[in-house]
mmCIF file of the C-alpha atoms, coordinates in Angstrom:
data_MODEL
# 
_entry.id   MODEL 
# 
loop_
_atom_site.group_PDB 
_atom_site.id 
_atom_site.type_symbol 
_atom_site.label_atom_id 
_atom_site.label_alt_id 
_atom_site.label_comp_id 
_atom_site.label_asym_id 
_atom_site.label_entity_id 
_atom_site.label_seq_id 
_atom_site.pdbx_PDB_ins_code 
_atom_site.Cartn_x 
_atom_site.Cartn_y 
_atom_site.Cartn_z 
_atom_site.occupancy 
_atom_site.B_iso_or_equiv 
_atom_site.pdbx_formal_charge 
_atom_site.auth_seq_id 
_atom_site.auth_comp_id 
_atom_site.auth_asym_id 
_atom_site.auth_atom_id 
_atom_site.pdbx_PDB_model_num 
ATOM 1   C CA . MET A 1 1   ? 129.312 104.576 107.745 1.00 0.00 ? 1   MET A CA 1 
ATOM 2   C CA . MET A 1 2   ? 125.656 105.438 107.884 1.00 0.00 ? 2   MET A CA 1 
ATOM 3   C CA . THR A 1 3   ? 124.032 103.858 110.891 1.00 0.00 ? 3   THR A CA 1 
ATOM 4   C CA . GLU A 1 4   ? 120.904 105.945 111.280 1.00 0.00 ? 4   GLU A CA 1 
ATOM 5   C CA . LYS A 1 5   ? 117.582 104.154 111.186 1.00 0.00 ? 5   LYS A CA 1 
ATOM 6   C CA . ARG A 1 6   ? 114.933 106.425 109.799 1.00 0.00 ? 6   ARG A CA 1 
ATOM 7   C CA . SER A 1 7   ? 111.711 105.890 107.926 1.00 0.00 ? 7   SER A CA 1 
ATOM 8   C CA . THR A 1 8   ? 110.353 107.960 105.111 1.00 0.00 ? 8   THR A CA 1 
ATOM 9   C CA . GLY A 1 9   ? 106.807 109.229 104.922 1.00 0.00 ? 9   GLY A CA 1 
ATOM 10  C CA . SER A 1 10  ? 104.209 108.140 102.423 1.00 0.00 ? 10  SER A CA 1 
ATOM 11  C CA . LYS A 1 11  ? 105.124 108.240 98.769  1.00 0.00 ? 11  LYS A CA 1 
ATOM 12  C CA . ARG A 1 12  ? 104.706 111.699 97.291  1.00 0.00 ? 12  ARG A CA 1 
ATOM 13  C CA . LYS A 1 13  ? 102.668 112.028 94.146  1.00 0.00 ? 13  LYS A CA 1 
ATOM 14  C CA . THR A 1 14  ? 103.661 114.512 91.453  1.00 0.00 ? 14  THR A CA 1 
ATOM 15  C CA . GLN A 1 15  ? 100.871 116.833 90.341  1.00 0.00 ? 15  GLN A CA 1 
ATOM 16  C CA . PRO A 1 16  ? 99.845  116.825 86.643  1.00 0.00 ? 16  PRO A CA 1 
ATOM 17  C CA . VAL A 1 17  ? 101.482 120.195 86.031  1.00 0.00 ? 17  VAL A CA 1 
ATOM 18  C CA . ALA A 1 18  ? 104.722 118.955 87.549  1.00 0.00 ? 18  ALA A CA 1 
ATOM 19  C CA . LYS A 1 19  ? 104.537 115.820 85.405  1.00 0.00 ? 19  LYS A CA 1 
ATOM 20  C CA . ALA A 1 20  ? 104.187 117.899 82.262  1.00 0.00 ? 20  ALA A CA 1 
ATOM 21  C CA . MET A 1 21  ? 107.097 120.046 83.381  1.00 0.00 ? 21  MET A CA 1 
ATOM 22  C CA . ALA A 1 22  ? 109.141 116.908 83.995  1.00 0.00 ? 22  ALA A CA 1 
ATOM 23  C CA . ALA A 1 23  ? 108.573 115.613 80.462  1.00 0.00 ? 23  ALA A CA 1 
ATOM 24  C CA . LEU A 1 24  ? 109.540 118.975 78.999  1.00 0.00 ? 24  LEU A CA 1 
ATOM 25  C CA . VAL A 1 25  ? 112.616 119.262 81.201  1.00 0.00 ? 25  VAL A CA 1 
ATOM 26  C CA . ILE A 1 26  ? 113.810 115.785 80.223  1.00 0.00 ? 26  ILE A CA 1 
ATOM 27  C CA . ALA A 1 27  ? 113.511 116.593 76.522  1.00 0.00 ? 27  ALA A CA 1 
ATOM 28  C CA . VAL A 1 28  ? 115.343 119.894 76.901  1.00 0.00 ? 28  VAL A CA 1 
ATOM 29  C CA . PHE A 1 29  ? 118.020 118.329 79.090  1.00 0.00 ? 29  PHE A CA 1 
ATOM 30  C CA . VAL A 1 30  ? 118.788 115.606 76.562  1.00 0.00 ? 30  VAL A CA 1 
ATOM 31  C CA . ALA A 1 31  ? 118.927 118.113 73.721  1.00 0.00 ? 31  ALA A CA 1 
ATOM 32  C CA . ASN A 1 32  ? 121.008 120.799 75.388  1.00 0.00 ? 32  ASN A CA 1 
ATOM 33  C CA . GLY A 1 33  ? 123.138 118.938 77.907  1.00 0.00 ? 33  GLY A CA 1 
ATOM 34  C CA . ALA A 1 34  ? 124.323 120.340 81.214  1.00 0.00 ? 34  ALA A CA 1 
ATOM 35  C CA . SER A 1 35  ? 123.017 123.851 80.712  1.00 0.00 ? 35  SER A CA 1 
ATOM 36  C CA . ALA A 1 36  ? 119.461 122.549 80.991  1.00 0.00 ? 36  ALA A CA 1 
ATOM 37  C CA . ALA A 1 37  ? 120.211 121.249 84.496  1.00 0.00 ? 37  ALA A CA 1 
ATOM 38  C CA . GLU A 1 38  ? 120.342 124.794 85.804  1.00 0.00 ? 38  GLU A CA 1 
ATOM 39  C CA . GLY A 1 39  ? 117.369 126.993 86.626  1.00 0.00 ? 39  GLY A CA 1 
ATOM 40  C CA . ILE A 1 40  ? 114.838 124.175 86.891  1.00 0.00 ? 40  ILE A CA 1 
ATOM 41  C CA . CYS A 1 41  ? 113.524 125.177 90.296  1.00 0.00 ? 41  CYS A CA 1 
ATOM 42  C CA . ALA A 1 42  ? 111.839 128.533 90.850  1.00 0.00 ? 42  ALA A CA 1 
ATOM 43  C CA . ALA A 1 43  ? 113.815 131.414 92.262  1.00 0.00 ? 43  ALA A CA 1 
ATOM 44  C CA . GLY A 1 44  ? 114.057 131.146 96.026  1.00 0.00 ? 44  GLY A CA 1 
ATOM 45  C CA . GLU A 1 45  ? 113.181 127.433 96.135  1.00 0.00 ? 45  GLU A CA 1 
ATOM 46  C CA . ILE A 1 46  ? 115.453 124.932 97.836  1.00 0.00 ? 46  ILE A CA 1 
ATOM 47  C CA . GLU A 1 47  ? 117.101 122.918 95.048  1.00 0.00 ? 47  GLU A CA 1 
ATOM 48  C CA . THR A 1 48  ? 118.536 119.482 95.786  1.00 0.00 ? 48  THR A CA 1 
ATOM 49  C CA . THR A 1 49  ? 120.179 117.295 93.142  1.00 0.00 ? 49  THR A CA 1 
ATOM 50  C CA . VAL A 1 50  ? 120.637 113.566 93.626  1.00 0.00 ? 50  VAL A CA 1 
ATOM 51  C CA . LEU A 1 51  ? 122.530 111.652 90.945  1.00 0.00 ? 51  LEU A CA 1 
ATOM 52  C CA . VAL A 1 52  ? 121.957 107.893 91.011  1.00 0.00 ? 52  VAL A CA 1 
ATOM 53  C CA . VAL A 1 53  ? 124.018 105.234 89.241  1.00 0.00 ? 53  VAL A CA 1 
ATOM 54  C CA . ARG A 1 54  ? 124.325 101.494 89.341  1.00 0.00 ? 54  ARG A CA 1 
ATOM 55  C CA . HIS A 1 55  ? 127.763 100.019 89.968  1.00 0.00 ? 55  HIS A CA 1 
ATOM 56  C CA . ALA A 1 56  ? 129.934 99.430  86.889  1.00 0.00 ? 56  ALA A CA 1 
ATOM 57  C CA . GLU A 1 57  ? 130.467 96.051  85.194  1.00 0.00 ? 57  GLU A CA 1 
ATOM 58  C CA . LYS A 1 58  ? 131.779 93.168  87.335  1.00 0.00 ? 58  LYS A CA 1 
ATOM 59  C CA . THR A 1 59  ? 134.397 90.534  86.556  1.00 0.00 ? 59  THR A CA 1 
ATOM 60  C CA . CYS A 1 60  ? 131.722 87.821  86.853  1.00 0.00 ? 60  CYS A CA 1 
ATOM 61  C CA . ARG A 1 61  ? 128.056 87.474  87.751  1.00 0.00 ? 61  ARG A CA 1 
ATOM 62  C CA . ARG A 1 62  ? 128.700 86.664  91.408  1.00 0.00 ? 62  ARG A CA 1 
ATOM 63  C CA . CYS A 1 63  ? 131.916 88.664  91.827  1.00 0.00 ? 63  CYS A CA 1 
ATOM 64  C CA . ASP A 1 64  ? 132.287 91.838  93.882  1.00 0.00 ? 64  ASP A CA 1 
ATOM 65  C CA . GLU A 1 65  ? 135.000 93.499  91.812  1.00 0.00 ? 65  GLU A CA 1 
ATOM 66  C CA . ILE A 1 66  ? 134.542 95.550  88.681  1.00 0.00 ? 66  ILE A CA 1 
ATOM 67  C CA . SER A 1 67  ? 136.137 94.422  85.438  1.00 0.00 ? 67  SER A CA 1 
ATOM 68  C CA . GLU A 1 68  ? 138.491 96.318  83.157  1.00 0.00 ? 68  GLU A CA 1 
ATOM 69  C CA . GLU A 1 69  ? 135.413 97.483  81.276  1.00 0.00 ? 69  GLU A CA 1 
ATOM 70  C CA . GLY A 1 70  ? 133.953 98.630  84.571  1.00 0.00 ? 70  GLY A CA 1 
ATOM 71  C CA . LEU A 1 71  ? 137.142 100.508 85.453  1.00 0.00 ? 71  LEU A CA 1 
ATOM 72  C CA . HIS A 1 72  ? 136.899 102.449 82.196  1.00 0.00 ? 72  HIS A CA 1 
ATOM 73  C CA . ARG A 1 73  ? 133.310 103.347 83.075  1.00 0.00 ? 73  ARG A CA 1 
ATOM 74  C CA . ALA A 1 74  ? 134.277 104.402 86.605  1.00 0.00 ? 74  ALA A CA 1 
ATOM 75  C CA . ARG A 1 75  ? 136.985 106.675 85.213  1.00 0.00 ? 75  ARG A CA 1 
ATOM 76  C CA . SER A 1 76  ? 134.410 108.345 82.961  1.00 0.00 ? 76  SER A CA 1 
ATOM 77  C CA . LEU A 1 77  ? 132.011 109.132 85.808  1.00 0.00 ? 77  LEU A CA 1 
ATOM 78  C CA . PRO A 1 78  ? 133.686 112.339 87.082  1.00 0.00 ? 78  PRO A CA 1 
ATOM 79  C CA . ALA A 1 79  ? 133.500 113.974 83.645  1.00 0.00 ? 79  ALA A CA 1 
ATOM 80  C CA . ALA A 1 80  ? 129.823 113.018 83.296  1.00 0.00 ? 80  ALA A CA 1 
ATOM 81  C CA . VAL A 1 81  ? 129.022 114.366 86.759  1.00 0.00 ? 81  VAL A CA 1 
ATOM 82  C CA . GLY A 1 82  ? 130.970 117.552 86.041  1.00 0.00 ? 82  GLY A CA 1 
ATOM 83  C CA . LYS A 1 83  ? 128.702 118.304 83.105  1.00 0.00 ? 83  LYS A CA 1 
ATOM 84  C CA . ILE A 1 84  ? 125.754 118.331 85.500  1.00 0.00 ? 84  ILE A CA 1 
ATOM 85  C CA . THR A 1 85  ? 127.154 119.880 88.652  1.00 0.00 ? 85  THR A CA 1 
ATOM 86  C CA . ASP A 1 86  ? 130.407 121.244 90.048  1.00 0.00 ? 86  ASP A CA 1 
ATOM 87  C CA . ARG A 1 87  ? 128.891 121.401 93.520  1.00 0.00 ? 87  ARG A CA 1 
ATOM 88  C CA . LEU A 1 88  ? 128.866 117.700 94.410  1.00 0.00 ? 88  LEU A CA 1 
ATOM 89  C CA . THR A 1 89  ? 129.221 117.636 98.203  1.00 0.00 ? 89  THR A CA 1 
ATOM 90  C CA . ALA A 1 90  ? 129.039 113.927 99.057  1.00 0.00 ? 90  ALA A CA 1 
ATOM 91  C CA . VAL A 1 91  ? 129.112 110.470 97.501  1.00 0.00 ? 91  VAL A CA 1 
ATOM 92  C CA . TYR A 1 92  ? 127.063 107.604 98.948  1.00 0.00 ? 92  TYR A CA 1 
ATOM 93  C CA . HIS A 1 93  ? 127.899 103.992 98.109  1.00 0.00 ? 93  HIS A CA 1 
ATOM 94  C CA . SER A 1 94  ? 126.834 100.640 99.503  1.00 0.00 ? 94  SER A CA 1 
ATOM 95  C CA . ASP A 1 95  ? 129.137 98.424  101.550 1.00 0.00 ? 95  ASP A CA 1 
ATOM 96  C CA . THR A 1 96  ? 130.321 96.495  98.501  1.00 0.00 ? 96  THR A CA 1 
ATOM 97  C CA . LYS A 1 97  ? 133.611 96.664  96.655  1.00 0.00 ? 97  LYS A CA 1 
ATOM 98  C CA . ARG A 1 98  ? 131.953 97.199  93.282  1.00 0.00 ? 98  ARG A CA 1 
ATOM 99  C CA . THR A 1 99  ? 130.157 100.391 94.326  1.00 0.00 ? 99  THR A CA 1 
ATOM 100 C CA . ARG A 1 100 ? 133.271 101.731 96.078  1.00 0.00 ? 100 ARG A CA 1 
ATOM 101 C CA . GLN A 1 101 ? 135.307 101.128 92.915  1.00 0.00 ? 101 GLN A CA 1 
ATOM 102 C CA . THR A 1 102 ? 132.658 102.786 90.749  1.00 0.00 ? 102 THR A CA 1 
ATOM 103 C CA . VAL A 1 103 ? 132.890 106.076 92.662  1.00 0.00 ? 103 VAL A CA 1 
ATOM 104 C CA . ALA A 1 104 ? 136.602 105.887 93.515  1.00 0.00 ? 104 ALA A CA 1 
ATOM 105 C CA . HIS A 1 105 ? 137.536 108.623 91.045  1.00 0.00 ? 105 HIS A CA 1 
ATOM 106 C CA . LEU A 1 106 ? 135.099 111.140 92.515  1.00 0.00 ? 106 LEU A CA 1 
ATOM 107 C CA . ASP A 1 107 ? 137.626 112.252 95.119  1.00 0.00 ? 107 ASP A CA 1 
ATOM 108 C CA . PRO A 1 108 ? 138.093 114.399 97.083  1.00 0.00 ? 108 PRO A CA 1 
ATOM 109 C CA . LYS A 1 109 ? 134.371 114.403 97.868  1.00 0.00 ? 109 LYS A CA 1 
ATOM 110 C CA . PRO A 1 110 ? 133.529 112.745 101.209 1.00 0.00 ? 110 PRO A CA 1 
ATOM 111 C CA . HIS A 1 111 ? 132.415 109.160 100.648 1.00 0.00 ? 111 HIS A CA 1 
ATOM 112 C CA . ILE A 1 112 ? 129.659 107.873 102.919 1.00 0.00 ? 112 ILE A CA 1 
ATOM 113 C CA . GLU A 1 113 ? 129.138 104.125 103.074 1.00 0.00 ? 113 GLU A CA 1 
ATOM 114 C CA . TYR A 1 114 ? 125.698 102.744 103.784 1.00 0.00 ? 114 TYR A CA 1 
ATOM 115 C CA . ALA A 1 115 ? 124.795 99.193  104.662 1.00 0.00 ? 115 ALA A CA 1 
ATOM 116 C CA . ARG A 1 116 ? 123.209 97.431  101.733 1.00 0.00 ? 116 ARG A CA 1 
ATOM 117 C CA . ASN A 1 117 ? 121.115 95.404  104.163 1.00 0.00 ? 117 ASN A CA 1 
ATOM 118 C CA . SER A 1 118 ? 119.514 98.549  105.532 1.00 0.00 ? 118 SER A CA 1 
ATOM 119 C CA . THR A 1 119 ? 116.466 99.886  103.749 1.00 0.00 ? 119 THR A CA 1 
ATOM 120 C CA . GLU A 1 120 ? 116.669 102.326 100.881 1.00 0.00 ? 120 GLU A CA 1 
ATOM 121 C CA . GLY A 1 121 ? 114.299 104.434 102.964 1.00 0.00 ? 121 GLY A CA 1 
ATOM 122 C CA . ASP A 1 122 ? 117.018 104.933 105.577 1.00 0.00 ? 122 ASP A CA 1 
ATOM 123 C CA . LEU A 1 123 ? 119.446 106.061 102.895 1.00 0.00 ? 123 LEU A CA 1 
ATOM 124 C CA . VAL A 1 124 ? 117.072 108.554 101.281 1.00 0.00 ? 124 VAL A CA 1 
ATOM 125 C CA . ALA A 1 125 ? 115.880 109.870 104.637 1.00 0.00 ? 125 ALA A CA 1 
ATOM 126 C CA . GLY A 1 126 ? 119.491 110.497 105.601 1.00 0.00 ? 126 GLY A CA 1 
ATOM 127 C CA . ILE A 1 127 ? 120.127 112.419 102.383 1.00 0.00 ? 127 ILE A CA 1 
ATOM 128 C CA . PHE A 1 128 ? 116.987 114.506 102.898 1.00 0.00 ? 128 PHE A CA 1 
ATOM 129 C CA . GLU A 1 129 ? 117.981 115.310 106.471 1.00 0.00 ? 129 GLU A CA 1 
ATOM 130 C CA . ASP A 1 130 ? 121.716 115.890 106.019 1.00 0.00 ? 130 ASP A CA 1 
ATOM 131 C CA . ARG A 1 131 ? 122.092 117.097 102.422 1.00 0.00 ? 131 ARG A CA 1 
ATOM 132 C CA . CYS A 1 132 ? 118.946 119.049 101.559 1.00 0.00 ? 132 CYS A CA 1 
ATOM 133 C CA . GLY A 1 133 ? 119.842 121.897 99.208  1.00 0.00 ? 133 GLY A CA 1 
ATOM 134 C CA . GLN A 1 134 ? 123.044 120.163 98.119  1.00 0.00 ? 134 GLN A CA 1 
ATOM 135 C CA . ASP A 1 135 ? 124.164 117.993 95.194  1.00 0.00 ? 135 ASP A CA 1 
ATOM 136 C CA . VAL A 1 136 ? 125.070 114.363 95.979  1.00 0.00 ? 136 VAL A CA 1 
ATOM 137 C CA . LEU A 1 137 ? 125.619 111.074 94.162  1.00 0.00 ? 137 LEU A CA 1 
ATOM 138 C CA . VAL A 1 138 ? 124.436 107.602 95.141  1.00 0.00 ? 138 VAL A CA 1 
ATOM 139 C CA . ALA A 1 139 ? 125.916 104.358 93.778  1.00 0.00 ? 139 ALA A CA 1 
ATOM 140 C CA . GLY A 1 140 ? 123.555 101.435 94.151  1.00 0.00 ? 140 GLY A CA 1 
ATOM 141 C CA . HIS A 1 141 ? 122.574 98.127  92.595  1.00 0.00 ? 141 HIS A CA 1 
ATOM 142 C CA . SER A 1 142 ? 120.242 96.779  89.933  1.00 0.00 ? 142 SER A CA 1 
ATOM 143 C CA . ASN A 1 143 ? 117.552 96.044  92.509  1.00 0.00 ? 143 ASN A CA 1 
ATOM 144 C CA . THR A 1 144 ? 117.998 99.175  94.653  1.00 0.00 ? 144 THR A CA 1 
ATOM 145 C CA . VAL A 1 145 ? 118.244 101.992 92.086  1.00 0.00 ? 145 VAL A CA 1 
ATOM 146 C CA . PRO A 1 146 ? 114.526 101.748 91.085  1.00 0.00 ? 146 PRO A CA 1 
ATOM 147 C CA . LYS A 1 147 ? 113.459 101.918 94.735  1.00 0.00 ? 147 LYS A CA 1 
ATOM 148 C CA . ILE A 1 148 ? 115.822 104.826 95.464  1.00 0.00 ? 148 ILE A CA 1 
ATOM 149 C CA . LEU A 1 149 ? 114.326 106.806 92.577  1.00 0.00 ? 149 LEU A CA 1 
ATOM 150 C CA . GLU A 1 150 ? 110.821 106.085 93.848  1.00 0.00 ? 150 GLU A CA 1 
ATOM 151 C CA . LEU A 1 151 ? 111.714 107.219 97.367  1.00 0.00 ? 151 LEU A CA 1 
ATOM 152 C CA . LEU A 1 152 ? 113.266 110.386 95.972  1.00 0.00 ? 152 LEU A CA 1 
ATOM 153 C CA . GLY A 1 153 ? 109.777 111.249 94.747  1.00 0.00 ? 153 GLY A CA 1 
ATOM 154 C CA . VAL A 1 154 ? 109.991 110.216 91.079  1.00 0.00 ? 154 VAL A CA 1 
ATOM 155 C CA . SER A 1 155 ? 106.412 109.414 90.124  1.00 0.00 ? 155 SER A CA 1 
ATOM 156 C CA . PRO A 1 156 ? 105.273 106.654 87.721  1.00 0.00 ? 156 PRO A CA 1 
ATOM 157 C CA . GLY A 1 157 ? 104.154 109.409 85.363  1.00 0.00 ? 157 GLY A CA 1 
ATOM 158 C CA . GLN A 1 158 ? 107.755 110.431 84.751  1.00 0.00 ? 158 GLN A CA 1 
ATOM 159 C CA . ILE A 1 159 ? 109.094 107.091 83.581  1.00 0.00 ? 159 ILE A CA 1 
ATOM 160 C CA . ASP A 1 160 ? 107.907 103.948 81.828  1.00 0.00 ? 160 ASP A CA 1 
ATOM 161 C CA . THR A 1 161 ? 108.746 101.590 84.655  1.00 0.00 ? 161 THR A CA 1 
ATOM 162 C CA . ASP A 1 162 ? 108.016 98.429  82.673  1.00 0.00 ? 162 ASP A CA 1 
ATOM 163 C CA . ALA A 1 163 ? 110.513 99.436  79.994  1.00 0.00 ? 163 ALA A CA 1 
ATOM 164 C CA . TRP A 1 164 ? 113.227 100.736 82.288  1.00 0.00 ? 164 TRP A CA 1 
ATOM 165 C CA . PHE A 1 165 ? 112.952 98.388  85.256  1.00 0.00 ? 165 PHE A CA 1 
ATOM 166 C CA . PRO A 1 166 ? 111.202 95.191  84.157  1.00 0.00 ? 166 PRO A CA 1 
ATOM 167 C CA . THR A 1 167 ? 109.825 92.757  86.703  1.00 0.00 ? 167 THR A CA 1 
ATOM 168 C CA . THR A 1 168 ? 111.887 89.599  86.376  1.00 0.00 ? 168 THR A CA 1 
ATOM 169 C CA . LYS A 1 169 ? 111.283 87.792  89.661  1.00 0.00 ? 169 LYS A CA 1 
ATOM 170 C CA . PRO A 1 170 ? 108.248 86.063  91.199  1.00 0.00 ? 170 PRO A CA 1 
ATOM 171 C CA . ASP A 1 171 ? 108.129 88.597  94.045  1.00 0.00 ? 171 ASP A CA 1 
ATOM 172 C CA . GLY A 1 172 ? 107.613 91.418  91.538  1.00 0.00 ? 172 GLY A CA 1 
ATOM 173 C CA . LEU A 1 173 ? 110.910 93.120  92.367  1.00 0.00 ? 173 LEU A CA 1 
ATOM 174 C CA . ARG A 1 174 ? 111.915 95.603  89.689  1.00 0.00 ? 174 ARG A CA 1 
ATOM 175 C CA . GLU A 1 175 ? 115.498 95.594  88.488  1.00 0.00 ? 175 GLU A CA 1 
ATOM 176 C CA . ILE A 1 176 ? 117.791 97.228  85.985  1.00 0.00 ? 176 ILE A CA 1 
ATOM 177 C CA . ASP A 1 177 ? 118.690 94.774  83.244  1.00 0.00 ? 177 ASP A CA 1 
ATOM 178 C CA . HIS A 1 178 ? 121.772 92.712  84.124  1.00 0.00 ? 178 HIS A CA 1 
ATOM 179 C CA . GLU A 1 179 ? 123.758 94.128  81.186  1.00 0.00 ? 179 GLU A CA 1 
ATOM 180 C CA . ASP A 1 180 ? 122.720 97.741  81.737  1.00 0.00 ? 180 ASP A CA 1 
ATOM 181 C CA . HIS A 1 181 ? 125.363 99.907  83.411  1.00 0.00 ? 181 HIS A CA 1 
ATOM 182 C CA . ASP A 1 182 ? 125.411 103.229 81.552  1.00 0.00 ? 182 ASP A CA 1 
ATOM 183 C CA . ASP A 1 183 ? 122.472 105.054 83.142  1.00 0.00 ? 183 ASP A CA 1 
ATOM 184 C CA . LEU A 1 184 ? 123.014 108.286 85.070  1.00 0.00 ? 184 LEU A CA 1 
ATOM 185 C CA . PHE A 1 185 ? 119.742 109.325 86.703  1.00 0.00 ? 185 PHE A CA 1 
ATOM 186 C CA . VAL A 1 186 ? 119.458 112.951 87.826  1.00 0.00 ? 186 VAL A CA 1 
ATOM 187 C CA . VAL A 1 187 ? 116.688 113.849 90.273  1.00 0.00 ? 187 VAL A CA 1 
ATOM 188 C CA . LYS A 1 188 ? 116.053 117.539 90.912  1.00 0.00 ? 188 LYS A CA 1 
ATOM 189 C CA . ILE A 1 189 ? 114.034 118.152 94.069  1.00 0.00 ? 189 ILE A CA 1 
ATOM 190 C CA . CYS A 1 190 ? 112.493 121.616 94.165  1.00 0.00 ? 190 CYS A CA 1 
ATOM 191 C CA . GLY A 1 191 ? 111.280 122.803 97.552  1.00 0.00 ? 191 GLY A CA 1 
ATOM 192 C CA . PRO A 1 192 ? 111.334 120.949 100.882 1.00 0.00 ? 192 PRO A CA 1 
ATOM 193 C CA . CYS A 1 193 ? 113.111 117.593 100.954 1.00 0.00 ? 193 CYS A CA 1 
ATOM 194 C CA . GLY A 1 194 ? 111.070 114.546 101.811 1.00 0.00 ? 194 GLY A CA 1 
ATOM 195 C CA . LYS A 1 195 ? 107.686 116.205 101.957 1.00 0.00 ? 195 LYS A CA 1 
ATOM 196 C CA . GLY A 1 196 ? 106.028 118.985 100.028 1.00 0.00 ? 196 GLY A CA 1 
ATOM 197 C CA . GLY A 1 197 ? 108.654 119.276 97.317  1.00 0.00 ? 197 GLY A CA 1 
ATOM 198 C CA . ARG A 1 198 ? 108.419 118.150 93.712  1.00 0.00 ? 198 ARG A CA 1 
ATOM 199 C CA . SER A 1 199 ? 110.879 115.794 92.057  1.00 0.00 ? 199 SER A CA 1 
ATOM 200 C CA . ILE A 1 200 ? 111.880 116.025 88.408  1.00 0.00 ? 200 ILE A CA 1 
ATOM 201 C CA . LEU A 1 201 ? 113.713 113.141 86.753  1.00 0.00 ? 201 LEU A CA 1 
ATOM 202 C CA . MET A 1 202 ? 116.314 113.639 84.043  1.00 0.00 ? 202 MET A CA 1 
ATOM 203 C CA . HIS A 1 203 ? 118.378 110.943 82.382  1.00 0.00 ? 203 HIS A CA 1 
ATOM 204 C CA . ARG A 1 204 ? 121.841 110.750 80.896  1.00 0.00 ? 204 ARG A CA 1 
ATOM 205 C CA . ASN A 1 205 ? 124.207 107.997 79.839  1.00 0.00 ? 205 ASN A CA 1 
ATOM 206 C CA . TYR A 1 206 ? 127.883 107.825 80.667  1.00 0.00 ? 206 TYR A CA 1 
ATOM 207 C CA . GLY A 1 207 ? 130.727 105.675 79.421  1.00 0.00 ? 207 GLY A CA 1 
ATOM 208 C CA . ALA A 1 208 ? 130.230 103.036 76.741  1.00 0.00 ? 208 ALA A CA 1 
ATOM 209 C CA . THR A 1 209 ? 126.639 102.215 75.759  1.00 0.00 ? 209 THR A CA 1 
ATOM 210 C CA . THR A 1 210 ? 125.528 98.908  77.245  1.00 0.00 ? 210 THR A CA 1 
ATOM 211 C CA . THR A 1 211 ? 121.949 98.530  76.056  1.00 0.00 ? 211 THR A CA 1 
ATOM 212 C CA . ALA A 1 212 ? 120.427 98.406  72.612  1.00 0.00 ? 212 ALA A CA 1 
ATOM 213 C CA . HIS A 1 213 ? 116.850 99.027  73.679  1.00 0.00 ? 213 HIS A CA 1 
ATOM 214 C CA . VAL A 1 214 ? 115.577 102.588 73.648  1.00 0.00 ? 214 VAL A CA 1 
ATOM 215 C CA . LYS A 1 215 ? 114.377 103.968 76.953  1.00 0.00 ? 215 LYS A CA 1 
ATOM 216 C CA . ALA A 1 216 ? 112.330 107.122 76.826  1.00 0.00 ? 216 ALA A CA 1 
ATOM 217 C CA . PRO A 1 217 ? 110.601 109.120 79.542  1.00 0.00 ? 217 PRO A CA 1 
ATOM 218 C CA . ARG A 1 218 ? 106.871 108.599 79.748  1.00 0.00 ? 218 ARG A CA 1 
ATOM 219 C CA . VAL A 1 219 ? 104.801 111.528 78.518  1.00 0.00 ? 219 VAL A CA 1 
ATOM 220 C CA . PRO A 1 220 ? 101.917 112.207 80.915  1.00 0.00 ? 220 PRO A CA 1 
# 
């Protein structure tokens, strides 16, 4: 279990050129599939890939076990990941049954549990420190995935936050829609992890479609 307590630095801002590259990469990735996930970073650059998903469907709103529908989605995750990378070196999941079940079929990768009550900053800092230059997957929650993406360096210019993660609570917390479970976010970090690198967001869906609304990357 992850027990480290680390803090991340200030939020990195993507330069305009990197934003334009991100929009182009997303379009190419969607059109051409896994092949577009290769060769994004420049030759000689450190290349880190972090895949981020929300847990699969639950048996009820307040339950901590995924439903039969969720089990089907969990079983489809390895194939979706395999189209992006065959070098997955670790799987991070929160200390909940629903995230453990969602990634259960990604064996034999080492599974690293993190405390949901710890900050997302601790999680991302741990990935940057321990897994820089590797490919990993993180299973989170509706209210943690947006923050994880932000801490990974995904800038507002790469995504329409209001459309993807609407603010539904008085405290302004951004969340994935309750019925939305099919997103597979792919963050490519080119260069140093945590500081000085640039992060490029790509998006895929896996399993059965769960949302009718169209979500598109924001064009800078």
